[in-house]
C-alpha positions as CSV (number, residue, x, y, z in Angstrom):
1,M,34.5,20.6,-12.3
2,P,34.5,19.4,-9.2
3,T,35.3,15.4,-7.8
4,A,34.0,12.5,-6.1
5,G,36.2,12.4,-3.5
6,A,38.9,9.6,-2.0
7,Q,37.5,6.6,-0.6
8,G,37.6,6.8,3.7
9,V,36.3,10.7,2.8
10,Q,32.0,11.5,3.5
11,R,30.1,13.5,1.4
12,C,26.5,14.5,2.4
13,G,24.1,17.8,0.9
14,L,20.9,18.6,0.2
15,V,19.5,18.2,-3.7
16,A,16.2,19.6,-4.4
17,I,14.2,18.0,-7.4
18,V,12.0,20.4,-9.4
19,G,10.2,21.2,-12.3
20,R,6.4,21.5,-13.4
21,P,3.7,19.0,-12.4
22,N,4.1,15.4,-14.6
23,V,7.5,15.5,-15.5
24,G,8.5,12.5,-13.4
25,K,10.0,14.1,-10.4
26,S,8.1,11.3,-7.9
27,T,9.3,8.5,-10.1
28,L,13.0,9.9,-10.0
29,L,12.8,10.6,-6.4
30,N,12.0,6.7,-5.8
31,A,14.4,5.8,-8.3
32,L,17.4,7.5,-6.6
33,V,16.2,6.4,-3.3
34,G,16.3,3.2,-4.3
35,Q,12.2,2.3,-2.8
36,K,9.2,3.8,-3.3
37,I,9.0,7.0,-1.0
38,S,7.1,9.5,-3.0
39,I,3.5,8.6,-4.2
40,T,3.0,8.7,-8.4
41,S,0.4,8.8,-10.6
42,R,-0.9,10.5,-14.0
43,K,-2.8,12.8,-12.3
44,A,-1.4,16.5,-12.3
45,Q,-0.5,17.9,-8.8
46,T,-0.6,14.2,-6.6
47,T,3.1,15.5,-4.5
48,R,1.6,18.3,-2.3
49,H,4.3,18.1,0.2
50,R,8.1,17.9,0.1
51,I,9.6,14.9,0.5
52,T,12.9,14.3,2.0
53,G,14.2,11.0,0.5
54,I,17.8,10.0,2.0
55,R,20.2,7.4,-0.3
56,T,24.0,6.4,1.2
57,L,26.0,4.9,-1.3
58,E,29.0,3.4,1.2
59,D,32.5,3.2,-0.1
60,G,33.6,0.5,2.3
61,Q,35.9,2.5,4.0
62,G,33.9,4.5,6.5
63,G,33.1,7.1,3.7
64,G,31.0,7.5,0.9
65,T,27.8,9.7,-0.4
66,Q,24.4,10.3,1.4
67,Y,22.3,12.3,-1.0
68,V,19.5,14.2,0.9
69,F,17.0,14.6,-1.7
70,V,14.0,17.3,-1.6
71,D,10.7,16.4,-3.9
72,T,8.8,19.3,-4.7
73,P,5.0,19.5,-5.5
74,G,4.7,20.7,-9.7
75,F,4.7,24.5,-9.5
76,Q,0.8,25.7,-9.7
77,T,0.1,28.2,-12.5
78,R,-3.6,28.0,-13.2
79,H,-4.9,28.1,-9.8
80,G,-4.8,31.1,-6.9
81,T,-6.0,28.7,-4.3
82,A,-5.1,28.9,-1.1
83,L,-3.8,24.9,-1.5
84,N,-2.0,25.9,-4.8
85,R,-0.4,28.8,-2.8
86,S,0.7,26.4,0.1
87,L,2.6,24.5,-2.6
88,N,4.3,27.0,-4.4
89,R,6.0,27.8,-0.8
90,A,7.2,24.5,-0.5
91,V,8.8,24.7,-4.1
92,L,10.4,27.8,-3.0
93,G,11.0,27.1,0.3
94,A,13.0,23.6,-0.8
95,I,15.6,25.3,-3.4
96,D,16.3,27.7,-0.4
97,G,19.8,26.6,1.1
98,V,19.9,23.8,-1.1
99,D,23.7,22.1,-2.5
100,L,22.6,21.2,-5.8
101,V,18.8,21.5,-8.4
102,L,18.2,19.0,-9.9
103,F,15.2,20.7,-13.4
104,V,13.5,18.2,-13.9
105,V,12.2,18.3,-17.6
106,E,10.9,16.0,-20.6
107,A,13.5,15.6,-23.2
108,G,13.1,17.8,-26.2
109,N,9.8,19.8,-24.6
110,F,9.9,23.2,-23.1
111,T,7.1,24.5,-21.8
112,L,5.5,28.2,-20.2
113,A,5.6,26.1,-16.9
114,D,8.7,25.0,-17.5
115,A,9.8,28.5,-17.8
116,K,8.2,29.7,-14.4
117,V,10.0,27.0,-12.8
118,L,13.1,27.5,-14.2
119,S,12.9,31.5,-13.4
120,L,12.8,30.9,-9.6
121,L,16.6,29.1,-9.8
122,R,19.3,30.9,-7.4
123,P,22.3,31.9,-9.0
124,G,24.8,30.8,-7.5
125,T,23.4,27.1,-6.7
126,P,24.9,24.5,-9.3
127,A,21.7,22.9,-11.3
128,L,21.8,19.8,-13.9
129,L,19.6,19.8,-16.4
130,V,17.6,16.2,-16.5
131,A,16.1,15.2,-19.6
132,N,13.8,13.0,-18.3
133,K,11.7,10.0,-20.7
134,L,14.4,10.1,-22.4
135,D,13.0,6.4,-23.9
136,R,10.3,8.7,-25.4
137,V,12.7,10.5,-27.6
138,H,13.0,8.8,-31.2
139,R,14.9,10.8,-32.8
140,R,18.3,11.8,-30.4
141,A,19.6,13.7,-33.1
142,E,16.6,16.5,-32.3
143,L,18.4,16.9,-29.1
144,A,21.2,18.7,-30.1
145,P,18.8,22.3,-31.2
146,W,17.0,22.0,-27.5
147,L,20.3,21.3,-25.7
148,K,21.8,24.2,-27.2
149,G,18.2,26.6,-26.5
150,M,18.1,25.7,-22.9
151,Q,21.7,25.9,-22.3
152,E,20.8,29.7,-23.4
153,R,17.9,29.9,-21.2
154,H,19.9,29.2,-17.9
155,P,23.7,28.1,-17.3
156,F,23.1,24.6,-16.2
157,A,26.1,22.6,-15.0
158,E,25.5,19.6,-17.0
159,F,23.1,17.8,-19.1
160,V,21.8,14.3,-18.1
161,P,19.9,13.0,-20.5
162,M,17.8,9.9,-19.2
163,S,14.8,7.6,-18.2
164,A,13.9,7.5,-14.6
165,K,12.7,3.6,-15.2
166,N,16.7,2.8,-16.4
167,P,18.4,1.6,-13.6
168,R,21.3,2.5,-15.3
169,D,20.5,6.2,-16.1
170,V,19.7,6.4,-12.1
171,Q,23.2,5.0,-11.5
172,R,25.3,7.9,-13.5
173,L,22.8,11.1,-12.4
174,L,23.6,10.0,-8.4
175,E,27.3,9.8,-9.7
176,V,26.8,13.5,-11.2
177,C,25.6,14.1,-8.1
178,A,28.4,13.4,-6.1
179,R,30.7,15.7,-7.8
180,Y,28.6,18.6,-5.8
181,L,27.9,17.8,-2.7
182,P,30.3,18.9,0.0
183,E,32.8,17.2,2.6
184,Q,30.9,16.7,5.9
185,P,29.8,14.5,8.5
186,W,26.0,12.1,6.9
187,W,23.1,13.7,8.6
188,Y,21.3,10.3,8.9
189,A,21.9,6.7,9.9
190,A,23.0,4.6,6.6
191,D,19.9,2.3,6.5
192,E,17.4,5.7,6.4
193,L,15.1,6.1,3.9
194,T,13.3,9.3,4.4
195,D,12.5,11.7,7.1
196,R,9.0,11.6,7.2
197,S,6.5,10.0,9.6
198,E,4.8,6.3,9.1
199,R,1.8,8.2,9.9
200,F,2.8,10.7,6.9
201,L,3.5,7.9,4.4
202,A,0.4,6.4,5.2
203,G,-2.2,9.1,3.8
204,E,0.2,9.8,1.1
205,V,-0.2,5.8,0.2
206,V,-3.8,6.1,0.7
207,R,-4.2,9.5,-1.2
208,E,-1.9,7.8,-4.3
209,K,-4.8,4.7,-4.4
210,L,-7.6,7.4,-4.3
211,F,-6.2,9.1,-7.6
212,R,-4.8,5.8,-9.7
213,L,-8.5,4.1,-8.7
214,T,-10.6,7.6,-9.7
215,G,-8.6,8.9,-13.1
216,D,-9.6,11.8,-14.0
217,E,-13.0,11.6,-12.3
218,L,-12.3,13.3,-9.5
219,P,-10.9,16.5,-8.9
220,Y,-7.1,17.2,-7.2
221,T,-8.7,19.1,-4.5
222,S,-9.4,15.6,-2.9
223,T,-7.0,15.2,-0.2
224,V,-6.3,12.0,2.9
225,V,-6.0,13.1,6.4
226,I,-5.3,10.7,9.1
227,D,-7.4,10.6,12.1
228,R,-6.0,8.4,14.0
229,F,-2.9,5.9,13.7
230,D,-1.8,3.6,16.9
231,E,0.7,1.2,17.3
232,E,0.3,-2.4,19.3
233,E,1.7,-5.7,19.9
234,S,0.1,-8.5,18.6
235,R,1.1,-12.4,19.1
236,A,0.1,-13.4,15.7
237,H,2.0,-10.6,13.7
238,G,4.5,-9.1,16.3
239,R,3.6,-5.2,15.1
240,M,-0.2,-4.3,14.6
241,V,-1.1,-0.4,13.4
242,R,-4.7,0.9,13.3
243,I,-5.0,4.1,10.9
244,A,-8.3,5.9,10.6
245,A,-8.1,8.1,7.3
246,S,-10.7,10.3,5.9
247,I,-11.0,11.3,2.1
248,V,-12.0,14.8,1.8
249,V,-14.1,16.0,-1.2
250,E,-15.2,18.9,-1.7
251,R,-19.2,17.8,-3.1
252,E,-21.6,15.2,-2.6
253,S,-21.2,14.0,-6.5
254,H,-17.5,13.0,-5.2
255,K,-18.3,11.4,-2.2
256,A,-20.4,8.8,-4.2
257,M,-17.5,9.0,-7.0
258,V,-15.1,7.7,-4.4
259,I,-17.1,5.5,-2.4
260,G,-18.3,3.6,-6.1
261,Q,-21.3,1.2,-6.8
262,Q,-22.3,-0.6,-3.2
263,G,-18.8,0.9,-1.8
264,E,-16.7,-1.2,-4.0
265,R,-14.3,1.3,-5.1
266,L,-13.7,2.6,-1.4
267,K,-13.3,-1.0,-0.5
268,R,-10.8,-1.1,-3.4
269,I,-9.0,1.9,-2.0
270,G,-8.6,0.5,1.3
271,T,-7.4,-3.1,0.1
272,E,-4.5,-1.7,-2.2
273,A,-3.7,0.9,0.3
274,R,-3.2,-1.8,3.0
275,Q,-1.5,-3.7,0.9
276,E,1.1,-1.8,0.7
277,L,1.3,-0.3,4.0
278,E,1.9,-3.9,5.6
279,R,4.6,-4.3,2.9
280,S,6.6,-1.2,3.6
281,M,5.8,-0.7,6.9
282,D,7.0,-4.6,7.7
283,C,3.5,-5.4,9.9
284,K,-0.1,-6.0,10.1
285,V,-2.5,-3.1,9.3
286,H,-6.0,-2.5,10.2
287,L,-7.0,0.4,7.8
288,E,-10.5,2.3,8.2
289,L,-11.7,5.0,5.8
290,W,-14.1,7.7,5.8
291,V,-15.3,10.2,3.3
292,K,-16.4,13.3,4.2
293,V,-17.3,16.7,2.4
294,R,-15.8,19.9,3.4
295,S,-16.9,22.7,0.5
296,G,-14.1,25.0,-0.2
297,W,-11.5,24.0,2.1
298,A,-8.5,23.6,-1.2
299,D,-9.0,27.9,-1.0
300,D,-9.6,28.2,3.0
301,E,-6.2,29.1,4.4
302,A,-7.0,27.7,8.1
303,R,-8.5,24.4,6.7
304,V,-5.5,24.1,4.4
305,R,-3.0,24.5,7.6
306,S,-5.2,22.2,9.9
307,F,-4.7,19.7,7.0
308,G,-1.4,19.5,7.3
309,Y,-0.2,21.8,4.6
310,E,2.3,24.4,5.1
């Protein structure tokens, strides 16, 4: 079994987090990084981009481990739209050339969608079986036959039962991951959390509030495009960021749903997004939101790319 290394030695490597939609990958990424960088929602297909999260644990002697986590969209099997093809390319791209894969499933469950993601794993890259949502399993003894079946499906390097909401479980997973990362200098400064820009994260935060406040009413093909992101100095606040964003939907009925009665829902989406951005960016934020109808955008390759998907 790999060892974590001596004090003063730097380890650094890429760790891909993969799994079907809604197994808790984004929640796990945020817990591993120690701060929210990926949006979470009960709605499937929330994560659309590869999001790199960075966690550096120093040993006090100039060494330690830097984990570069890659969160992936849940692999799409239901619809063959241009958007879903883009999401699946992101999954395949993320698991190429990584040092370790975290295959996330719900503890005790294995579905056809899980099997399709598992088939993507490359031989030769170590993979940990992360049995998430352990807190929902009432009889732990039932996991033994399930685990045996999982080991028959893939030669997992280790099995990590956990709940992403339990800090001790998260710490244990970090310790396991460290053993698989190569000895090499860190790629990022010790205090960096993500390689994504504030502009990108602003769009993600607005999209999270959109999905949280519309529930299951709004189709997942809705998206958010940042039209303007300007910074300026402010005497009162030190720093002010002005953001204009468009919420893009496919139908007029969806537009009405997002706006809500007398604009109340859109106002709430904007208020909650602005408050979270002010906390995370540590500045004053002025946010303007517009709702635009672009029918069929999710099945238009050129438009999918223009909206920032790969």
